[in-house]
C-alpha positions in Angstrom: -10.9 -10.6 16.8 -12.6 -14.0 15.8 -13.0 -15.1 19.8 -14.1 -11.6 20.7 -16.9 -12.2 18.3 -17.6 -15.9 19.3 -17.6 -14.9 22.5 -20.4 -12.0 21.7 -22.1 -14.6 19.7 -22.4 -16.8 22.9 -23.2 -14.4 25.5 -26.1 -13.2 23.0 -27.2 -17.1 22.8 -27.1 -17.2 26.5 -29.7 -14.5 26.9 -33.5 -14.7 27.9 -36.2 -14.0 25.5 -38.0 -11.9 27.8 -34.5 -9.8 28.9 -34.8 -6.6 30.0 -32.4 -3.7 30.7 -32.2 -2.3 33.9 -35.3 -3.6 34.7 -37.1 -1.9 32.1 -40.6 -3.2 30.7 -42.9 -3.0 27.8 -41.9 -1.3 24.6 -38.2 -0.8 26.2 -38.0 -4.6 27.1 -39.1 -5.3 23.2 -36.4 -3.2 21.9 -33.5 -4.4 24.0 -35.0 -8.0 22.9 -34.4 -6.9 19.3 -30.7 -5.3 19.5 -29.7 -8.2 21.0 -31.3 -10.4 18.2 -30.0 -8.6 16.1 -26.3 -8.6 17.3 -26.7 -12.3 17.6 -27.3 -12.4 13.9 -24.3 -9.9 13.3 -21.6 -12.0 15.3 -22.8 -15.2 13.4 -21.9 -13.9 10.2 -18.6 -12.2 11.7 -17.6 -15.5 13.5 -18.0 -17.5 10.2 -15.4 -15.6 8.2 -11.8 -16.6 8.0 -10.4 -13.6 6.8 -11.0 -10.4 8.9 -11.7 -8.7 5.5 -13.5 -11.1 3.9 -16.5 -9.7 1.7 -20.4 -10.3 2.8 -22.6 -9.8 0.7 -26.3 -8.7 1.0 -27.7 -11.1 -0.6 -26.1 -13.8 1.6 -26.9 -12.1 4.8 -30.7 -10.9 4.2 -32.3 -13.9 5.0 -30.7 -14.2 7.8 -32.0 -11.0 9.2 -29.2 -8.9 8.9 -29.9 -5.5 6.7 -25.7 -4.7 6.2 -26.3 -0.7 5.4 -27.9 -0.9 9.5 -25.1 -3.2 10.9 -22.5 -1.3 12.5 -20.4 -4.2 12.7 -20.4 -4.4 9.1 -18.5 -1.5 6.7 -19.4 -0.7 3.1 -16.9 -1.0 1.1 -19.0 -1.0 -2.3 -22.8 -1.6 -2.9 -23.6 -4.8 -1.6 -20.6 -5.7 -0.2 -19.5 -5.6 3.4 -16.2 -6.3 6.0 -15.8 -6.4 9.2 -16.2 -2.7 10.2 -13.5 -3.3 13.3 -10.8 -5.5 10.7 -11.4 -2.6 7.9 -10.7 0.6 11.1 -7.2 -1.6 11.7 -6.5 -2.8 8.1 -3.8 -1.1 5.9 -5.0 1.2 3.1 -3.2 -1.7 0.6 -5.8 -4.4 2.7 -8.7 -2.0 2.0 -7.6 -1.4 -1.5 -7.9 -5.0 -2.0 -10.9 -6.0 -0.8 -12.6 -2.9 -2.8 -10.7 -4.9 -5.8 -12.1 -8.1 -4.6 -15.8 -6.4 -4.6 -15.8 -5.4 -7.9 -14.4 -8.4 -9.1 -17.0 -10.6 -7.8 -19.9 -7.8 -9.1 -18.0 -8.2 -12.6 -16.8 -12.0 -13.4 -14.2 -11.2 -16.1 -13.0 -8.3 -15.5 -9.2 -7.2 -16.0 -7.5 -5.1 -13.1 -5.1 -2.7 -14.3 -2.6 -0.2 -12.9 -2.9 0.0 -9.5 -5.2 -2.5 -9.3 -2.9 -5.2 -10.8 0.1 -4.2 -8.9 -1.4 -4.3 -5.6 -2.6 -8.5 -6.8 1.0 -8.7 -7.9 2.1 -7.7 -3.9 3.9 -4.8 -5.8 3.5 -1.4 -3.8 1.3 1.1 -4.7 1.7 4.5 -2.3 -1.4 5.9 -1.2 -5.1 4.7 -1.4 -6.3 5.0 -5.0 -10.0 6.9 -5.4 -10.6 4.0 -8.2 -10.4 0.4 -8.7 -8.9 0.0 -12.5 -9.8 -1.9 -15.6 -8.4 -2.7 -18.9 -9.3 -4.6 -21.7 -13.1 -4.2 -22.5 -14.3 -2.1 -25.5 -17.7 -1.9 -24.3 -16.3 -0.4 -21.2 -15.1 3.3 -20.7 -14.6 6.4 -18.2 -15.4 6.1 -14.1 -18.7 4.4 -13.0 -19.6 3.1 -9.3 -15.9 3.6 -7.8 -14.3 1.8 -11.4 -12.1 3.6 -14.1 -12.1 1.5 -17.0 -10.2 1.8 -20.0 -11.2 0.0 -23.6 -7.5 -0.4 -24.8 -7.3 -3.9 -25.9 -4.5 -5.9 -23.6 -2.6 -8.5 -25.1 -4.0 -12.3 -24.1 -0.3 -13.2 -23.1 -0.5 -10.3 -21.1 -3.5 -11.3 -18.9 -2.6 -13.5 -15.7 -4.9 -14.5 -12.6 -4.4 -14.0 -9.3 -6.4 -15.8 -6.5 -8.9 -16.2 -8.9 -9.0 -12.5 -10.0 -7.9 -11.7 -13.8 -5.2 -8.6 -14.1 -2.7 -7.6 -16.4 0.3 -9.5 -16.3 3.9 -8.1 -14.0 5.4 -6.5 -16.7 2.3 -5.0 -18.6 1.2 -3.2 -15.2 5.0 -2.0 -15.0 4.8 -0.5 -18.5 1.1 0.8 -18.1 2.3 2.6 -14.4 5.5 4.2 -16.0 3.1 5.4 -18.8 0.4 6.6 -17.0 1.8 8.1 -14.0 5.0 9.6 -12.6 8.2 8.3 -11.8 7.2 8.9 -7.8 4.3 6.5 -8.6 6.1 3.9 -10.6 9.4 3.8 -9.6 8.5 2.2 -6.0 6.8 -0.4 -7.8 9.3 -0.9 -10.5 12.1 -1.2 -7.5 9.7 -3.8 -5.4 9.9 -6.1 -8.9 13.2 -6.0 -9.5 13.9 -6.7 -6.2 11.5 -9.8 -6.1 12.6 -11.2 -9.2 8.7 -10.5 -10.5 10.1 -8.9 -14.1 13.3 -7.9 -15.4 14.2 -4.2 -17.3 13.7 -6.1 -20.1 10.5 -7.8 -19.4 8.8 -4.0 -18.8 10.7 -2.6 -22.2 9.1 -5.7 -24.1 5.6 -5.0 -22.8 6.2 -1.1 -23.4 7.0 -1.5 -27.1 2.9 -3.3 -27.2 1.7 -0.4 -25.9 0.3 3.0 -27.0 3.3 5.3 -27.3 1.5 8.1 -25.3 3.8 8.9 -21.7 6.6 6.0 -23.4 9.5 8.2 -22.6 8.5 9.0 -19.3 8.1 5.4 -18.6 11.6 4.1 -20.3 12.9 6.7 -17.8 11.4 5.3 -14.7 12.2 1.5 -15.9 16.1 2.4 -16.5 15.9 4.4 -12.9 14.6 1.5 -11.0 17.2 -0.1 -8.6 16.7 -3.2 -6.8 18.9 -2.4 -4.0 15.6 0.0 -2.7 14.2 -2.0 0.2 10.9 0.2 0.5 8.7 2.8 -0.7 10.3 5.4 1.2 13.5 4.6 -0.1 12.2 4.6 -3.5 10.5 7.9 -3.5 13.4 9.5 -1.7 15.9 8.2 -4.9 13.6 10.0 -7.3 12.7 13.1 -5.7 16.6 13.5 -5.0 17.1 12.8 -8.9 14.6 15.5 -9.7 15.9 18.2 -7.2 19.1 17.9 -9.4 21.3 16.2 -6.5 23.4 13.3 -7.4 22.2 9.6 -7.0 23.6 7.7 -4.0 24.8 4.2 -3.7 22.4 2.1 -1.5 22.3 0.3 1.1 25.4 1.3 2.4 28.1 -0.5 4.2 29.8 1.6 6.7 32.9 0.3 9.0 32.6 1.8 12.8 33.7 1.3 16.0 30.8 -1.3 16.6 31.3 -2.9 13.4 29.9 -2.7 10.3 26.5 -0.8 9.8 24.4 -0.4 6.8 22.7 2.9 6.2 19.9 3.1 3.3 21.9 5.7 1.3 25.4 6.9 0.8 27.6 9.8 -1.1 31.4 9.7 -1.1 32.3 13.0 -1.6 36.0 15.0 -2.0 35.5 16.0 1.9 34.4 12.3 3.1 31.1 10.2 3.3 28.0 11.5 3.4 25.1 9.2 4.8 21.4 9.6 4.1 18.7 8.2 6.2 14.9 7.4 5.4 13.0 7.3 8.5 9.9 6.0 8.3 8.6 6.5 11.7 7.9 3.0 12.4 7.4 3.0 16.2 10.3 1.0 17.6 7.9 -0.9 19.8 6.5 -2.7 16.6 10.4 -3.1 15.0 11.4 -4.6 18.8 8.7 -7.2 18.8 9.9 -8.4 15.9 13.5 -9.1 17.0 12.0 -10.0 20.6 13.2 -6.8 22.5 11.7 -3.9 24.2 11.0 -1.0 22.5 13.1 0.7 24.8 15.9 -1.4 23.5 15.4 -1.0 20.1 15.4 2.7 20.5 19.2 2.3 22.3 20.4 0.1 19.5 19.4 2.2 17.2 20.9 5.6 19.1 24.3 3.5 19.6 24.1 2.7 15.5 23.6 6.8 14.6 26.4 7.4 17.4 28.4 4.7 15.1 27.9 6.9 11.9 28.4 9.7 13.1 31.7 9.1 14.2 33.2 8.3 11.0 30.6 10.3 8.3 28.2 13.0 8.3 24.3 11.9 8.5 21.2 13.3 7.2 17.6 12.0 7.8 14.3 12.6 6.1 10.9 11.4 6.7 7.7 10.9 4.5 6.8 14.5 5.2 9.8 15.9 4.0 9.3 13.3 0.6 6.2 15.1 0.0 7.0 18.3 0.8 10.4 18.3 -1.7 11.4 21.8 -1.0 12.4 20.5 2.7 14.1 17.2 1.2 16.1 20.0 -0.7 17.4 21.9 2.4 17.9 18.8 4.2 20.7 17.8 1.4 21.8 21.3 1.1 22.3 21.6 4.6 24.6 18.6 4.3 26.4 19.8 1.7 25.6 17.4 -1.1 26.4 19.2 -4.2 23.3 20.7 -6.1 22.6 21.0 -10.0 20.0 22.4 -12.2 17.5 19.5 -12.5 17.1 18.1 -15.5 13.0 16.3 -15.3 12.3 13.2 -17.3 10.1 13.8 -20.6 6.6 14.4 -19.8 6.8 15.0 -16.0 5.9 18.6 -14.7 7.2 18.6 -11.0 8.0 21.5 -8.6 9.8 21.3 -5.1 
């Protein structure tokens, strides 16, 4: 991306001042010259970015003759803050959300990020991109304004951290807060990741929870007790929660199965009276992407996965599901029932309303 921008800038610099388009003259020529000069200014800005989602502020580029709101190469993330439009279009939801957080932090120095905003700063998964940036601890700010939802609730100084120059709630405080104010489907993935990466322990979360409001505390304690470092992705974490809320028995995680091609690891496993049932969450990541990391072709990766599943099916029953099934739990229930997994009436965690 950087090379493309630099090349564009070089070409614009070499264009003659009386450049024409298709031999046009007069007003059309003047418009053409203005157009490539505008592109030159935009390209100069983009070429100076070290980070593809580095923020560009209106006050910094206006003196260069660029009006960000009219620049096709820039994407607005917040009033007065822009990023490279091409980079924004290619970015993950987490990266786009982080750009919004950084824009808010620059506009409001000293703000303390909370909930999903703090989670993403700590490198914890958040699932879908939230509609708001969240903050806490400022008695003068409460409610939603300009894309920021603020809470006036105090936060102890020992639970205020700083990540990349941005203040936010500590990992433990963030997890406890998510557990209280969000459902298990949203809170557990972050808790699983924090345990897996040793960012915090369940005791850390419990201690932070004891210092917070009692509202939602029972729900948070359920999520904290349910968290498991064995889940390796958001999809696996949300699958675990959905399986529990649907009334199915908890699976073993990262089950090692002996097959004719050696030991194979599966996402989930249930050892039933009539044999082993294996569950696989398919995040629908393209095989070409997975293969690239291993230096193989997409076809090779697909063949290897087919060989792996065939080996599993020779020694166990296998059921698979996708993101769509997790997001529509009735489908996941049908898949698990069809695979022969025992079912009982679900007992929902305190304060959780959920329908399959």
